[in-house]
C-alpha positions in Angstrom: 0.0 0.3 -0.4 1.3 3.2 -0.9 1.1 6.0 1.7 1.2 9.5 1.4 1.5 12.5 3.4 -1.9 13.5 4.6 -3.3 9.9 4.2 -5.2 8.4 7.2 -4.8 5.0 8.3 -8.0 3.7 10.1 -7.4 0.2 12.1 -10.3 -2.0 12.6 -11.7 -4.8 14.8 -15.0 -5.8 13.2 -16.3 -6.6 9.4 -17.8 -2.9 9.2 -15.4 -0.3 8.8 -17.6 2.1 10.5 -18.0 0.1 13.7 -16.1 1.7 16.6 -13.7 3.6 14.2 -12.8 7.3 13.3 -13.9 6.6 9.6 -17.4 8.6 9.8 -15.8 11.7 11.7 -12.8 11.8 9.3 -15.4 11.4 6.2 -17.4 14.3 7.8 -14.7 16.4 8.7 -13.4 16.4 5.1 -17.1 16.7 3.5 -16.7 13.4 1.8 -20.1 12.0 0.5 -18.9 9.6 -2.1 -17.1 6.5 -1.3 -15.2 3.8 -3.7 -15.6 0.6 -2.1 -13.0 -2.5 -3.2 -11.6 -5.3 -0.5 -11.4 -8.6 0.6 -14.0 -10.8 2.5 -16.7 -9.9 0.1 -19.2 -11.7 1.8 -18.0 -10.2 5.6 -16.0 -6.8 5.4 -16.9 -5.5 1.9 -20.6 -6.5 2.6 -20.8 -4.8 5.7 -19.1 -1.6 4.8 -21.4 -1.4 1.7 -24.3 -1.9 3.9 -23.3 0.5 6.5 -22.4 3.1 4.2 -25.7 3.1 2.5 -27.5 3.6 6.2 -25.1 6.6 6.8 -26.5 8.2 3.3 -23.0 7.9 1.3 -23.0 7.6 -2.3 -21.2 4.4 -3.1 -19.2 3.0 -6.1 -18.6 -0.7 -5.6 -15.7 -2.2 -8.1 -17.4 -5.1 -9.1 -13.8 -7.1 -10.0 -12.0 -5.2 -6.9 -13.0 -7.3 -4.2 -12.6 -11.1 -3.3 -13.1 -13.8 -1.2 -12.5 -17.6 -1.2 -14.5 -20.7 -1.4 -17.1 -21.2 1.3 -18.3 -24.7 1.9 -19.9 -25.6 -1.2 -20.1 -22.2 -2.7 -17.1 -21.1 -4.7 -15.7 -17.6 -4.7 -16.7 -16.4 -8.0 -20.5 -17.3 -7.1 -20.0 -15.5 -4.5 -18.5 -12.4 -5.7 -21.4 -12.6 -8.6 -24.0 -12.7 -5.8 -23.1 -10.0 -4.0 -22.4 -7.7 -7.0 -26.1 -8.5 -8.0 -27.1 -8.0 -4.5 -25.6 -4.9 -4.0 -26.9 -3.5 -7.4 -30.5 -4.3 -5.8 -30.3 -2.4 -2.7 -32.5 0.7 -2.0 -30.5 3.5 -0.6 -32.0 5.9 1.7 -30.6 9.4 0.5 -27.1 8.1 -1.1 -26.7 6.2 -4.2 -25.0 2.8 -5.1 -23.2 1.9 -8.4 -21.8 -1.3 -8.8 -19.3 -1.0 -11.7 -16.1 -3.0 -13.1 -12.6 -1.2 -13.0 -12.3 -0.5 -16.5 -15.6 1.7 -16.6 -14.9 3.3 -13.4 -11.9 4.6 -14.8 -13.5 5.5 -17.7 -16.1 7.5 -15.6 -13.8 9.1 -13.4 -11.8 10.7 -16.9 -15.1 12.4 -18.1 
């Protein structure tokens, strides 16, 4: 991980990155309302972060090929990832929005 001057490092102890951390405070202090989400443990940490951010009215972009997991019982990792990408697309946000797009489309959209 490349750390630059001014970067914030937030340690977490639960699946939800907002739980008992300073993440929400830091985002609020910096007037950040839009979050890009990637990560590992799609079915635990990433899912918890997506749902928690939605209840806090953030605008969320999940990078559909930017999160990973491992096989869980009889369900392989690709099936889990595909399922959660579908699930997140179907969520009804409160005041924010959610978008699930692949990395290449995210880059294209960011350049416009």
